[in-house]
N, C-alpha and C positions, 0 to 999 in steps of 0.2 A: 729661384726660390728653392730652398732646401726641402728635403722630405719632411723634416721636423716642422718647418714652417707651414708646409702644405697641410700636414695633419692637424696642426694647431688651428689653422684657418677653418678647416672642416669642423673641428670641435666648436669653434667660436660661432659657427653658423647653425649648429644644432639648436632646436627649440629648447627652451627651459623645461625642467620637469613639471609634470602635472600634479597639482594639489588635488588628490583624488579621494581623501577620506579625512574626516575631522580627527583632530588629535585625541579627543576624548571618546572616540567611537560614535556610532550612529545613535543619536538621541531618540528617545521614544516620543511619539506625538502626544501632546497634552490634549485630551479630548473628554475628560471626565471632571466633575467638580473636585474630586479628591486630588487628581493630578494637577489641576489648576492651582489649588491652594498650596500644594507642595512647590510648584513653580514660583508662585508669588513669594513664599517664605524664603526660597533659595535666592531669588534675585534681590530681595530686600536685604538679605544677609551678605550679599556680595559687596565689592568695593570698586570705586572708580567709575568711569563712564559706562554707559550701556549701549552696546551695538544693537541696532534695530533694522529690520528689513521686512518687506511685505511682498507677497506674491498675489497677483490678480489673474483674472482669466480673460484678458483682452483678446479680442478676436474670436471668443467663444460665447461670452455672456454680455448682456446689455449693461448690467450694473458695473460700476467701477469699484465695487467693494473688494476687500482682500479676502482671499480664501486660505491664507496661511500667514502667520506672523512668526518671525524669528528674533530671538533675543540672546545676547551673550554678554556676560559680565565676569570680571575676575573674581575668583572665589565661588562662582556659581556654575559656570559652564554655559553650554548652549541649550536653549529651550525652544522647541517647535510647538506653537500653539495653533490648534485648529479652531478658528472662530465659528465655523459652521456648527460645531458641536454645542455652542453656547447661544445659538440664535433663539429668539422667542417666536411666538406664533406668527408674527409679522415679518420675520426674517431679519430682525435687528439683533446685533450682538453688542453687549455692554461689558467691556473689560476694564471699566474705570477703576475697579478695585486693584487691578494689576498696575494700572498707570499711577495710582496714588502711592503704591508701595515703592516706586522708583522715581517719584516726581522730583526728588532733589538731585538726581544724577544728570549729568550731561548726556543727552541722547546723540548717538552718532548715526547719521543716516546718509546713504549715498543717493544723491538726487532727491533731496527732501521734498521738492515741490510735487514730485510724482507720488510719493508715499504718504505725505501728511494728510491729504483728504480722507483716505481710507483709515488711517490711524485715528484721526479725530472722530470719524464716524463710528468707531468702536469704543470711544471714550478714552483713547490713549493720547493725551495732550502733553507735550513737553513744556518745561519752563526754561530749558536751556538746551541748545543743540549745536552740533558741529556737522556741517555738510561737506563730506569729502569731495564730492564732484564739484561743488561750487568753489571749494578751496583750489582745486586743480585749474578751474577757469580763471580765478584771480591770479594764479601763477603763470597762466598762459601755456599750460601743458598741451601738447599737440593732440593727445588722446586722453579723455577723461572718463571713459567707461570704467567700471569697477575692475573688469578683467585686465585691461591694459595697464591700469595703475598698480594693481597687485604685481603684475609681471615686472613693471619698471622698478618698483621699490623693493621687491622681495625675491625676484628671480624665479617665481613659480607661476604656472598658468592655472587659471580657473576655466574649466570647460563650461561653455554656456549652451550646451545642447538642449537644455530644458527651459530656456528663458521664455520661449513662446508656448509652453505646455498649457494644457487645459487644467489649471489648478483647482477647478471646481470638481474634478473627478474624485470619487471616493470608492474604495479606499485608495490612499496615496501609495504608489509603488515605493519601495525602499530606496531605489536610486534617485527618486525625486526628493525624498526627505534628505538624503545625503547631499544632493545638490543645494538644497535650501540651507542646510547647516553650514556649508562651505562659504555661502555668501556673507556670513558674519564672522567666519573663523579668524580673519586677520583685519577686521574693520577697526578694532581699537588700535592695533599697531599701525595701521594706515593713517589713522587720525593723528597719532603721535608724530609720524614722519611728515605729514602735511603741516602740522603746527610748527615743526622745526623749519621747514622750507618757508613758511609764511613769515616767521620771525626773521630769518636771514634776509628775506626780500623786503623787509620793512612794511609788510602788508597785513600783519596780524590784526591790527586795529580795524582795518577795512573789513576783514573777515568777521570780526566780532560784531560790527554794525550790520553786516549782511545777515548773519545768523540770528541776531536779535530781532531784525525786521521779520524774518520768517516766523519766529515764535510769536511775535506780536500779532501777526495777521493770519495765523494758521486756522483760526476759528471763524474767520470772515465768511459770510455767505458768498458763494461764487457770483460774479457779475453776470447779469442777464445777457444772453447772446441772441439778439433778434435775428430772424431769417437764417437760422442755422442751416437750412437746406442749401443756401448759396455756397456752402463749403463743400458741396458734393464734388468729389474728384472728377474732373472733366467737364464741369459746367461751363467753362470758358469756351467750349466748342459749340455751345447752344446759342444761336444768334437771332432768336426772335422771341417776342413776349409770349406767344403761344407755346414755344418750346420750354420757356422758363416756367410757365404755368404747369406743364406736364411734370417737370422736375419737382416743383414744389408739392404737387398733390401726391405723386407716387412716393416721394421721399417722406412726406408727412404720414401717409398711411403705413409705409414700411416701419417708420419709427414707432408708431403706436403699436403695431403688431409685434415688433421686436421687444418693446418694453413689456408687453403683456406675456410674451413667451420667455422672457429673459434670455434672449439670444442676441448675439452680435448682429447688427443690421445687415452687414455684408454676407452673412450666412443665409439670409433669405433671398436677397438679390443684390448684386454688387453695384457700386456707384457707376461703373463704366456702362453697365447695361441700361440704367436709367437715362444716362446722358446720351447714349447711342439712340435710344428710343426717341428722346426729345429732339435730337439733332436730325434724325430721319424725318420726323414730322415737320420740322422747320424747312427742310429742303424740298419737300414735295410741292408741286404747283398744280392747283392751289394748295396752300398749307392746310392741313386738317388733322383732327385728332385721330390717332391710329386705331384701326379696327383690331378685333381679336386675331385675325389672320396675320396682320402686320406686326402685332405684338409678338406672335410666335416666330416671326422671321428674324427677330433680334437675338443674336447668339446667347446673350446673358440670360434671357428669359426662357431658353430651352433647357436650362439646367433643371434637374429633378426637383430641387427645393423650390426654385422659382415657379415651376409649373404647379407645384402643390398649392401655391397661393395665387394662382392665376386670377381667380374671381376677385381677389382684393385689388390687383393691379387694374383690372377692368373697371372696378367701381371708381377708382381714382380717375381713370380716363373719362368715365361718364360724367364725373363732376366737372372736369375741364370742358367737356362738350356742352354743358349747360351754362357756361360762363359767357359773358360778353367781353369784348376787348378791354373795356374799362376795368374789368376785374382781373386782368392779367397783371403780373408783377412788372414793375419797370425794369428796363435792361440793366440799370445800375442801382445798386443799393444806396440808400441814404447813409452817408458816412457818419461814424461816431466821432465827432470832433472835426478837425480840418480834413479836407479831401486829400487823396494821395498826392505827394509832391510832384509827380509827373504831370499833373493837371494844372499846376500853378502858373506855368509860363505865360499862358494867354490871359487868364483871368486875374491872377495875383502876381504880377511881374516882380514887385518888390520882395515878396516872400520867396519867390523862386530864386532871386538873386542872393538873398540871405542863405537859402538852402544850399546853393552851390558854393558858398563860402564855408558854411558851418559843417556840413557833412564831411568833406575831406579833412577839415581841421580836427574834428573829433576822432576821426579814424586814425589820423597821425598821432594824436595825443594818446589814444589807446595803445597804439603800437609802441610808443615810447614807454608807457607804463607796463608793457608786457602782458596784454590781455586782449580778448576779443572786444570789438567796439560796443556790443550790446551789454557787456558787463559794466563798462564805464557809464553808459547811458542807454536806456531802453529806446528802441526805435520810435515808440509811441510818444514818449516824453520829448524826444528831440523834434519830432514832427510838430507837436503842439506848441512848444515854446518858440520854435522858429517861425511858425505861421503867424502867431500873435504874441510877440514879445511883451513883457511888462515894461514899466518905466526903466529907462537905461541907467539904473543904479545897481551897485553890487547887492544892496539889501533887497531890492525888489526882485532881482534875478534869483537870489538865494531863496527868498520866500516862495516864489512861483515854482522853482524846482522842488522844494520841500513839499509843496501842495501836490505835485505830480508824483511824489513817492521817492524822489532821489535821496539817497542817504548822505550824511554830512561829508564823508570822504569824497563822494562823487561831486558834490557841490563845490567843495574846496578846489577841485581841479577844473571844474567846468566854468564857474562864474567868471574868472579872469579872461578865459578864452572867448566866451560868449559876449561879454561886455565889449570887447574890442571888435568882434565880428558883426555885432548888431548895430554898431555906429553907422549912420548913413554914409554911403560912399560918395566921394566927390565926382 
């Protein structure tokens, strides 16, 4: 290899330059009625689609509301809106007047399912959108985070050092505002590049259906999630009904306390500590509800914040101690819909045989279409229709998939495959 080739190879390996400041300079934070009206007038006078982003305080606050909104539109520039400044006495922010001013624009959001709940909660409801992350998944891109996609298509890097920041902090540091502005700096241009890629791949209509579905359902009430405590990280290590009762009671009390304090539950006591406490109680012989001294021996409960609320944890343990075995939760939750496929082999052998045909076939089909399997069909939809198929006709399969939320483009690909695989095997 020549010296020139070596130098060129070194240059090729250098990271791309960092996009470190907005082209129009650092925008002011909109936090007064006058500034909000000026922002609304400016965005309404802009042209083309509207880039939208939101910053939450996950890991710091209990609520999932946004603590910052970012907007960018051609002819208007970037606007950083502080929703906290417009909250009422109950902590609610209504920016519907801003949403109404740009309701006719296509809203561009990266990972819309994450941001839509807090946007809708503030009265910002799109009538048309383009999700750049979902577009990347439809195209089968290996990395669909905003940073990697900006780097791939524009050759610049977005630094994500503030992605996990406490956005509820006030006043906001200038470097955080700069970071927030850069998240929408190239979002319109990214949308245009993604649209080109989708058109070239013959997937633009599929994307339109996906985006329309997001808009149609963005105001739906979230589905109830029973037994949320069962999602405690590490609960699978707890192997007795008594241990599960401890997890349930401590988790429930922590959740109530966290909601009242508006703190992330893990900042009071971490999941691992709750499960360690429950697992320890389960392993003692005879099993018993931990005492105060035993609680203090669990590492996670030794942390300063956890010790601060020690009486709360002891109250939860006292409740468990007053229960009889019949009041303990069952080891396995009652499933929503069919049970997990791994349990079908013994009790539902025909469904298990179908699953072993259908799952690899849909994975292969997704690979042929150049996308992850869950984009072609959600795991829940596949589980439900495989466990209990409708009548073996194309119309019946199509109707059942539609009932389960599958979009027309998905049904078009899935129905012929499922129709063949659901036929009884000789």
